N, C-alpha and C positions, 0 to 999 in steps of 0.2 A: 535447419528447420526453424520456422517462426512459430511462436506461441502467442495467441491473441486472447485477451480478456474481453468478454462480451457480456453486457447486461442490457436489457431493454428498458432500463430505468423504470421499473414497475412502481405503481402506487398501491401498495397493499391495503390501506384502509378501505378501499372501495370493494375489496374482495368479499366482504361480509354484506349480506343483504343486497346483493347486486341486481336483483330482479331478473336473473336468468342469463345475463350476458356481461362479460368483462371486456368485450371487444366491439368496436364500431358504434354501438348505440348508447354508450355511457355518457350521460349529460355532464356538462362542466360543473354544475352545481354540486356534484358529488365530491369535488376536490376542495380541500382546505388549503389556501395559498401558503399558510405558515408551514404546514406539514410538507407540502410539495417543495417549498423552498429548502427546508431541512434535508429532504431526500436528494434534491439536486446537489446540494453541497456535499452530501455523503458520497454520491456517485462520482463527483469530480475529485474528491479526496482519494477514493479508491483508485481512480485512474492515475492520479499522481503517484500513488504507491506502486502501481503497475510499472510506471515509467522508471521509478527508482530500482525496481526489482528486475528490470530487463525484459518485461513483457510488452508486447504490442497491444494496440487497442482497436476494437472494432465497434462501429456505431451503425444503427439503422434508424428507421422512423416508422411510426404508425400514427393513426389519427383517431381521437375519441375513444381511447382504450385505457383501461387500468393496468394493462400489462406492459405499456410503453408510453412514458410521458413525453418522449421526444417526438414532436410533431414536424420537426425539420432538422435534418442532420447538420445543416450549415451552422447553426448556433453552437452545437456541441463541438464541431470540428474547429470553429473559430477560437473557442475558449481553449481547447486542448492544444491547438497549434502554438499558443502562447505559453501555457503553463507547464507543458512537457518539454523534454529536451531530446530524448533518444527514441522513444517509442514510435514505430510506424503507426500511422493513423489510417485505418481502412474504413471506408464507408461502403457497405455492402447492401445493394438494393436501393440506390439513389434513383427515385422514380421521376424520370424526365417528363413523363406524360402528365404529371401534376403541375408542371411549371409552364407558364405561358411563353417564356422566352428562353430557349436553350442557350443562346449566346450569353445571357445574364448568368445562367448556371455555370457556364464555362469560366466566366470572369470571376465569379465568387469562389469557385473551387481552385482556380489558378492563384487567387489571392491567398487562400488558406495554404496552398502548397508553398508559396513564397514565405509566408509568416512561419511555417513549420520548418523552413530550410530544406524543402524537398522530401518531406516524410509522408506525404499524402498518397494513398492508394485508393482506387475507385472501382466500384462495380455498379453498373447501371441496369435498370429495368425500365421497361416501357411505362408501366403503371401497375398499381395493385388495385383490383376492383374492390377489395374489402375496405380500402381507405377512401374511395371516392364515389362508390355507387351503392348498390343494394347490399344490405348486410347478409343476404343469403348466399351471395357469391363469394368464393374464397380463393379463386385462382389468380396467381400473379403471372405476368408475361412480359 
């Protein structure tokens, strides 16, 4: 049995006085780059600890939300491919519909798989409407 650590890399400071939404319509001006940088470092430190403890790691992505600072999985996967040694790296919900060139996606993911020495696992989705269209639609497909 595999056990995965998962965090959406939340940005908690935006949870207060959010104007009614933490997802989709959160403007970039609500994010302090220093706090966000510190949080990113914290999340990568946690993932390195997971690797040391024998846990696997799962990533996903969302856009314009305080509940997930990862706007693209490829950045996190690239970093984790290099700084971890044993953990399987799972991207669950890689939205191909948001990418203009599926071949480029395949090349990027293949490169991550090579850097990780074959530890990359993938789950694809067509797209998620909450990340690319109306904030009132929430179905992914």
